[in-house]
C-alpha positions as CSV (number, residue, x, y, z in Angstrom):
1,M,-132.7,5.1,29.1
2,P,-134.4,5.7,25.8
3,I,-131.7,4.2,23.6
4,I,-131.9,0.9,25.4
5,T,-135.6,0.8,25.1
6,A,-135.4,1.7,21.4
7,V,-132.8,-0.9,20.6
8,R,-134.8,-3.6,22.6
9,R,-137.9,-2.7,20.7
10,S,-136.2,-2.7,17.2
11,Y,-134.0,-5.8,17.8
12,P,-135.7,-8.0,20.5
13,E,-133.2,-10.9,19.9
14,M,-130.1,-8.7,20.4
15,L,-128.1,-9.0,23.6
16,I,-127.6,-5.6,25.2
17,S,-124.8,-4.9,27.5
18,C,-123.9,-1.8,29.5
19,D,-120.5,-0.9,31.0
20,T,-121.0,0.9,34.3
21,F,-119.8,1.2,37.9
22,L,-122.9,3.2,38.9
23,S,-125.6,1.3,40.7
24,P,-128.5,3.6,39.5
25,V,-127.3,3.3,35.9
26,A,-127.2,-0.5,36.2
27,E,-130.7,-0.6,37.7
28,Q,-132.1,1.7,35.0
29,V,-130.6,-0.1,32.0
30,L,-131.8,-3.4,33.3
31,D,-135.3,-2.0,33.8
32,D,-135.1,-0.7,30.2
33,G,-134.2,-4.0,28.7
34,A,-130.4,-4.6,29.0
35,D,-129.4,-8.2,29.3
36,L,-126.1,-7.9,31.1
37,I,-124.0,-5.5,33.0
38,N,-120.2,-5.2,32.6
39,D,-119.3,-4.2,36.1
40,I,-116.2,-2.0,35.4
41,S,-115.9,-1.4,39.1
42,A,-114.5,-4.9,39.6
43,G,-117.2,-5.9,41.9
44,T,-119.2,-3.1,43.6
45,L,-122.4,-4.0,41.8
46,Q,-122.5,-7.7,42.6
47,E,-125.1,-7.7,45.4
48,K,-127.5,-5.6,43.2
49,L,-126.9,-7.9,40.2
50,S,-127.6,-11.0,42.2
51,R,-131.0,-9.7,43.2
52,R,-131.8,-8.9,39.5
53,N,-130.5,-12.3,38.3
54,A,-128.8,-10.3,35.5
55,A,-125.8,-11.7,33.6
56,C,-122.7,-10.1,35.0
57,V,-119.3,-9.4,33.4
58,Q,-116.6,-9.1,36.1
59,M,-114.0,-6.9,34.5
60,H,-110.5,-6.7,35.9
61,T,-109.3,-3.2,36.9
62,R,-107.6,-1.6,39.8
63,E,-109.2,1.1,41.8
64,T,-111.6,3.5,40.1
65,P,-111.7,5.1,36.7
66,A,-110.4,8.3,38.4
67,T,-107.3,6.6,39.8
68,M,-106.7,3.6,37.5
69,N,-104.1,5.2,35.3
70,K,-101.7,5.4,38.2
71,L,-101.7,1.6,38.5
72,Q,-100.5,0.3,35.1
73,H,-97.4,-1.6,36.1
74,Y,-97.4,-5.4,36.7
75,A,-94.8,-8.0,37.6
76,D,-96.9,-10.6,35.7
77,V,-100.1,-9.1,34.3
78,T,-101.7,-12.4,33.5
79,A,-101.2,-13.9,36.9
80,D,-102.0,-10.6,38.7
81,A,-105.2,-10.0,36.7
82,A,-106.3,-13.6,37.0
83,R,-105.8,-13.6,40.8
84,K,-107.8,-10.4,41.2
85,Q,-110.4,-11.7,38.7
86,S,-110.8,-14.9,40.6
87,Q,-111.3,-13.0,43.9
88,S,-113.9,-10.7,42.2
89,I,-115.8,-13.7,40.8
90,T,-115.7,-15.5,44.2
91,N,-117.1,-12.3,45.8
92,A,-119.9,-12.2,43.1
93,L,-120.8,-15.9,43.8
94,D,-120.7,-15.2,47.6
95,A,-123.1,-12.2,46.9
96,G,-125.5,-14.6,45.2
97,V,-124.7,-14.1,41.6
98,K,-125.3,-17.4,39.8
99,R,-122.2,-19.1,38.4
100,W,-123.8,-19.7,35.0
101,I,-124.3,-15.9,34.4
102,V,-120.8,-14.8,35.3
103,I,-118.4,-13.7,32.5
104,A,-114.7,-12.9,33.1
105,D,-113.1,-9.9,31.3
106,P,-109.4,-9.3,31.7
107,G,-110.0,-5.5,31.2
108,I,-107.9,-4.8,28.1
109,G,-106.8,-1.2,28.4
110,F,-108.1,-0.7,31.9
111,T,-105.2,0.0,34.3
112,K,-103.0,-1.5,31.5
113,T,-100.7,0.1,28.9
114,A,-100.4,-1.4,25.5
115,A,-97.8,-3.9,26.4
116,P,-99.6,-5.6,29.3
117,S,-102.9,-5.5,27.3
118,K,-101.2,-7.2,24.4
119,Q,-99.7,-9.8,26.8
120,L,-103.2,-10.6,28.1
121,L,-104.5,-11.0,24.6
122,H,-101.6,-13.5,23.8
123,E,-102.2,-15.2,27.2
124,A,-106.0,-15.4,27.1
125,A,-106.0,-19.2,27.5
126,P,-103.8,-19.1,30.7
127,F,-105.9,-16.2,32.0
128,H,-109.1,-18.2,31.3
129,R,-107.7,-21.2,33.2
130,L,-106.3,-19.2,36.1
131,S,-109.5,-17.2,36.6
132,G,-111.7,-20.2,37.0
133,H,-112.7,-21.3,33.4
134,F,-115.6,-18.8,33.3
135,P,-116.7,-17.6,29.8
136,L,-114.3,-15.0,28.7
137,L,-115.0,-11.6,27.2
138,L,-112.2,-9.7,25.5
139,G,-113.5,-6.1,25.1
140,V,-110.9,-4.5,22.8
141,N,-111.3,-1.0,21.5
142,R,-109.2,1.9,20.2
143,K,-108.7,3.8,23.5
């Protein structure tokens, strides 16, 4: 992707991340100089990422981008997201992703309305503990 190549050339010290659930996109941006992939599929890219030794953000979501808006209700968003996150991370490790390149992302705004997203922000420390003490990424935007 030309934009990745241009950013890498202009800012060689900058970390470049790409959010994707598509394997060909992940492969291409890594070839073009991206440093890490935010696997918004909640785990379908793990095997490919392990072969590339690329840093890997495991983002919590439910289902796919096409169906996730139907699944926005939680009994306890922090516990539910951490449990799913922990399983996703375990799957990544089992697929060969190295522990030191895994980053946990509670998926603010993904399969979550404003209230559960806000709860996750307030409960980032318990989420961090419950999901295995991996480095934590809070990707907040104006969706």
